[in-house]
C-alpha distance (Angstrom), angle and dihedral (degrees) to the residues before:
residue distance angle dihedral
M1 . . .
K2 3.80 . .
K3 3.80 88.1 .
L4 3.81 91.3 54.6
V5 3.80 91.1 48.5
C6 3.82 90.2 51.7
I7 3.80 91.6 50.0
F8 3.81 90.9 48.2
L9 3.80 91.8 50.8
A10 3.80 91.3 47.9
V11 3.81 91.3 52.9
I12 3.80 91.0 49.0
T13 3.82 90.3 50.4
V14 3.81 92.1 51.8
L15 3.82 92.3 48.4
L16 3.79 91.8 49.4
S17 3.78 91.2 49.6
F18 3.81 90.6 54.3
A19 3.79 90.2 48.0
G20 3.78 89.3 54.9
C21 3.80 90.8 54.5
T22 3.80 94.8 63.1
P23 3.85 106.4 133.5
Q24 3.78 114.1 -107.3
S25 3.76 90.3 -131.3
T26 3.80 90.5 74.7
N27 3.80 88.0 65.2
Q28 3.79 94.4 48.2
P29 3.80 118.9 103.2
T30 3.77 117.3 -101.6
Q31 3.77 122.8 -138.7
P32 3.82 110.0 -91.3
P33 3.84 116.2 -125.5
E34 3.81 94.2 -108.1
E35 3.81 89.3 55.6
E36 3.79 95.8 41.1
K37 3.80 93.8 58.7
V38 3.83 92.0 60.3
F39 3.80 117.8 71.6
K40 3.81 105.1 -144.1
V41 3.80 126.3 -163.3
L42 3.81 128.2 -175.1
L43 3.80 125.1 -171.7
I44 3.81 122.4 -161.2
G45 3.76 111.3 -162.6
Q46 3.74 155.6 79.3
S47 3.79 132.6 -73.9
L48 3.81 97.3 -57.1
G49 3.78 89.3 52.4
Q50 3.77 90.1 49.5
D51 3.80 89.8 50.5
T52 3.80 88.3 53.8
V53 3.81 97.9 55.8
W54 3.80 100.8 29.2
F55 3.81 93.0 102.0
L56 3.81 98.6 23.4
Q57 3.81 93.1 102.9
Q58 3.80 90.8 51.3
V59 3.80 92.9 46.2
M60 3.81 95.8 49.4
K61 3.80 94.1 44.0
T62 3.81 92.9 46.8
E63 3.78 93.3 47.8
M64 3.83 95.0 41.7
P65 3.82 106.6 26.5
D66 3.81 93.5 167.4
R67 3.82 93.1 62.2
E68 3.80 130.2 72.8
F69 3.80 123.8 -125.7
L70 3.78 141.2 -179.0
V71 3.80 123.0 -167.5
A72 3.80 122.5 -175.0
D73 3.79 136.3 177.6
I74 3.80 127.3 -157.5
Y75 3.79 100.7 -159.1
K76 3.76 143.0 -168.5
S77 3.80 126.0 136.7
L78 3.81 98.1 -111.3
T79 3.78 142.4 120.5
L80 3.79 123.0 -101.8
G81 3.80 89.2 -103.5
D82 3.80 89.6 55.4
H83 3.81 90.4 51.4
R84 3.79 88.8 52.0
R85 3.81 91.9 52.9
N86 3.79 91.6 46.9
I87 3.79 90.4 51.2
L88 3.80 91.6 51.2
N89 3.82 89.3 49.9
N90 3.82 93.3 40.6
A91 3.81 86.1 -129.9
A92 3.82 114.4 -170.6
V93 3.81 94.9 -149.3
Y94 3.80 103.0 118.0
W95 3.79 135.6 103.7
Y96 3.79 111.5 -132.1
Y97 3.80 117.2 -152.4
K98 3.80 122.8 -169.2
F99 3.79 113.5 -172.5
N100 3.78 126.0 -147.3
D101 3.79 138.0 174.7
T102 3.81 93.0 -79.0
G103 3.82 103.4 35.0
Y104 3.77 132.9 -64.2
E105 3.78 146.5 -66.1
K106 3.79 118.7 -128.6
T107 3.81 127.9 -156.3
E108 3.79 123.1 -174.7
D109 3.81 132.1 -149.4
V110 3.80 96.2 32.9
T111 3.82 129.6 151.6
I112 3.78 124.7 -132.1
L113 3.80 88.6 -122.2
S114 3.79 93.2 58.0
A115 3.81 90.7 50.1
L116 3.81 92.1 49.9
Q117 3.80 90.6 51.3
D118 3.80 96.7 40.6
E119 3.81 97.6 85.0
W120 3.78 141.4 13.5
W121 3.80 93.1 -100.0
D122 3.79 120.5 -155.9
L123 3.80 93.7 -169.4
V124 3.81 133.8 19.7
I125 3.81 119.7 -168.3
F126 3.79 131.5 -169.4
N127 3.79 136.2 172.0
D128 3.78 142.7 -175.7
A129 3.77 125.3 -107.3
T130 3.81 114.6 -92.9
Y131 3.79 104.4 -98.6
P132 3.84 97.1 38.3
T133 3.83 89.8 62.0
T134 3.82 87.6 69.0
R135 3.83 95.1 53.8
E136 3.78 116.5 81.1
F137 3.81 95.5 -154.9
E138 3.81 89.4 62.8
F139 3.80 87.6 68.6
K140 3.81 93.2 51.8
D141 3.81 101.7 52.9
G142 3.81 97.2 84.2
D143 3.81 97.0 -110.5
H144 3.81 94.0 119.4
A145 3.80 93.5 48.4
F146 3.80 89.9 47.2
M147 3.81 92.2 52.2
I148 3.80 92.5 46.4
N149 3.80 93.1 51.0
Y150 3.79 94.2 43.3
I151 3.80 93.0 50.5
K152 3.80 92.9 48.4
E153 3.81 92.6 46.5
N154 3.80 93.7 51.1
T155 3.79 104.8 39.8
K156 3.77 129.9 75.6
P157 3.83 121.3 -97.1
G158 3.78 120.0 -73.4
V159 3.80 98.8 33.5
K160 3.80 116.6 149.4
L161 3.78 122.3 -144.6
A162 3.81 128.5 -138.3
Y163 3.78 138.0 -178.0
N164 3.79 119.4 -147.2
A165 3.82 109.4 -141.9
T166 3.80 103.2 -155.6
G167 3.80 128.2 -163.4
A168 3.77 145.6 -113.4
N169 3.78 124.7 -76.2
P170 3.83 120.8 -99.2
T171 3.80 125.9 -105.5
D172 3.84 106.0 -153.7
A173 3.82 113.8 117.6
E174 3.82 89.3 -147.8
L175 3.81 86.4 75.4
W176 3.80 92.7 65.7
G177 3.78 95.1 39.6
D178 3.80 131.9 99.4
G179 3.78 116.5 -47.5
R180 3.80 93.7 28.2
R181 3.77 131.7 95.0
A182 3.80 107.3 -83.7
A183 3.79 113.3 -97.4
E184 3.77 116.6 -117.4
A185 3.80 106.9 -121.0
D186 3.80 94.6 -141.1
V187 3.82 91.5 55.4
L188 3.79 92.4 55.2
L189 3.80 92.3 41.2
R190 3.80 91.4 51.7
F191 3.82 90.0 49.5
A192 3.79 89.2 53.1
N193 3.80 97.0 44.3
A194 3.80 99.8 41.0
F195 3.81 100.0 40.7
G196 3.80 105.7 15.7
G197 3.80 85.3 -113.1
S198 3.83 91.3 -66.0
R199 3.80 113.7 146.9
N200 3.81 91.3 -164.4
L201 3.81 93.0 52.2
Y202 3.80 89.6 48.0
Y203 3.79 91.3 53.6
D204 3.80 94.3 41.6
K205 3.80 89.7 59.3
I206 3.80 90.5 50.9
C207 3.81 91.2 50.3
A208 3.82 92.2 50.6
N209 3.80 92.6 54.4
I210 3.80 94.5 43.9
K211 3.80 91.3 51.0
K212 3.80 93.9 47.1
Y213 3.79 102.8 39.8
I214 3.81 109.8 17.4
E215 3.80 107.9 32.9
T216 3.81 89.4 48.9
N217 3.81 93.1 51.0
E218 3.80 107.0 100.4
E219 3.81 91.6 -161.6
F220 3.82 89.7 77.2
D221 3.77 116.5 83.7
Y222 3.80 90.8 -172.0
V223 3.79 138.0 19.6
F224 3.79 107.9 -163.1
H225 3.80 111.8 -146.4
T226 3.80 98.2 -152.0
G227 3.81 92.2 140.1
T228 3.80 92.3 56.9
A229 3.80 91.4 51.3
I230 3.81 91.8 51.8
Q231 3.81 93.0 45.0
Y232 3.81 90.7 51.1
A233 3.80 91.4 48.3
S234 3.80 92.4 55.8
E235 3.80 103.8 33.7
T236 3.82 102.4 33.3
H237 3.79 110.0 18.3
G238 3.80 94.2 39.0
V239 3.80 104.6 -125.9
P240 3.82 106.3 161.0
E241 3.77 117.7 -116.5
A242 3.80 88.5 -136.6
D243 3.80 135.9 22.2
L244 3.80 125.6 -173.3
L245 3.82 91.3 -138.3
R246 3.85 92.7 50.4
D247 3.78 87.5 -128.0
Y248 3.81 113.3 106.5
E249 3.80 104.2 22.6
L250 3.82 137.4 112.0
Y251 3.81 101.4 -141.6
R252 3.78 137.1 41.6
D253 3.82 95.3 -162.4
Y254 3.81 143.1 -10.4
V255 3.82 94.1 -51.7
H256 3.82 113.3 -0.2
L257 3.78 126.5 88.6
S258 3.79 123.4 -111.8
D259 3.78 121.4 -120.4
F260 3.80 88.6 -94.5
G261 3.82 90.6 47.2
R262 3.80 89.2 51.4
L263 3.80 90.3 51.8
L264 3.80 91.4 49.2
V265 3.81 94.4 54.4
A266 3.80 91.7 44.1
Y267 3.80 87.1 58.0
Q268 3.80 89.1 49.7
I269 3.80 90.6 58.8
Y270 3.81 92.6 42.4
A271 3.81 90.9 51.3
Q272 3.79 95.4 47.9
I273 3.80 91.1 52.7
F274 3.80 102.5 37.6
T275 3.85 109.0 16.5
P276 3.82 104.4 25.2
E277 3.79 95.4 161.3
K278 3.80 99.8 53.0
L279 3.78 141.3 -18.5
E280 3.80 107.5 -130.0
N281 3.81 105.3 175.6
V282 3.80 143.9 15.6
K283 3.80 113.3 -146.7
V284 3.81 101.1 176.9
N285 3.80 106.1 106.7
L286 3.79 103.9 172.4
I287 3.78 142.2 29.2
K288 3.78 109.1 -154.8
K289 3.77 118.7 -127.6
E290 3.80 91.4 -120.5
M291 3.81 91.3 58.9
R292 3.79 96.0 49.8
A293 3.77 115.2 115.3
T294 3.81 104.1 -103.0
S295 3.79 140.5 -9.5
L296 3.82 87.7 -91.1
E297 3.81 90.1 65.0
Q298 3.80 94.5 36.0
N299 3.80 88.9 61.9
F300 3.80 86.9 70.0
G301 3.82 92.3 58.8
D302 3.80 127.1 -137.2
L303 3.79 117.8 -6.4
E304 3.80 113.2 -129.3
I305 3.80 111.9 -148.2
T306 3.79 103.8 -139.6
Q307 3.80 129.6 -168.8
K308 3.80 87.0 -96.8
H309 3.79 89.8 60.0
K310 3.79 91.4 45.0
D311 3.79 93.9 50.1
A312 3.80 90.0 52.8
I313 3.81 91.9 49.6
I314 3.81 93.3 49.0
A315 3.81 94.1 47.1
S316 3.80 94.7 45.1
V317 3.80 96.1 45.3
N318 3.78 93.4 46.7
Y319 3.79 91.5 50.5
A320 3.80 90.2 52.2
L321 3.80 91.1 47.8
Q322 3.80 90.8 54.7
H323 3.82 99.7 33.6
P324 3.80 108.8 31.6
N325 3.79 117.0 -178.9
E326 3.78 95.1 10.5
V327 3.78 128.4 127.1
P328 3.83 101.1 -119.0
P329 3.82 123.7 -126.8
Q330 3.80 114.1 -74.9
T331 3.81 98.3 -128.8
A332 3.81 108.0 120.3
R333 3.80 97.7 64.1
P334 3.79 141.1 -13.2
A335 3.80 112.7 -67.4
A336 3.80 105.0 -70.5
I337 3.81 117.3 -111.5
L338 3.80 123.8 -176.4
E339 3.82 109.4 -89.1
C340 3.76 93.9 -134.7
P341 3.83 103.0 93.8
E342 3.81 93.5 173.5
L343 3.83 88.7 65.1
L344 3.80 98.6 46.4
P345 3.81 120.0 100.6
């Protein structure tokens, strides 16, 4: 009898031990149907990040009209280290944009935490500021790991994580001329001192860091190669950095993308998520005046997206899909050097 009791107790112990090994994920909430049908994207970042997602809602909805989307941007012009400090202080210093089919809604004085918890996000993206992407030590200070952990700890289950690999600054003096946002002297001086004014050297340093520290990080589900697409557009396809009519140009000032540049990088993200082999078509035909970057561009009215624009988008995106993190062939013009000779060494 005692032997039977011992066997019974042993069986009970084994069953209880298996019960205790039930994965936690079975207790986690699953996305309700009304949430699951909407693909939701949040970007945490500064102005280059905002440039990247500004037209993403329009692109996805135009290309896939039968699906529902929500794109949002929690924005302040800061470095990744600054975002980390603001998170630790729960600082309500951000502008929160939520895009829709007609434009966007903007809320001020928002924390990153509140944005992360606002929706059941499918994808969260972040990026570094422009110059820090060229400095290797910026990838060793723990900021990326902090952001990854914080995002995963404060979003609902199933979220995917992406890094936005931005590009090099432009070189055309037209971009710091009259009618443009004034160039910050330290930005141009840093370009001259760190890279000898070479756009290719600038981008090569970005590529080296992305390959070494970001592409090898298994926490990222995507690395968006927006910088490669822009670099190809200017150096291989021949899209001007600046255009007097604000029509066919990549930049609106000394660092920020034009409305066309913004559309191009939005298509890069769309393609990497939904058509990763090849982008075949571009269906966006118009950028409304109200959605153009600043009043300086809005003065030129709506921007018609012509076949010339579309051909440049398709070529640039497809190059970046096939050759991520590569300095594209220098065939469209001589290698670009900063047009600020008084600053060059």
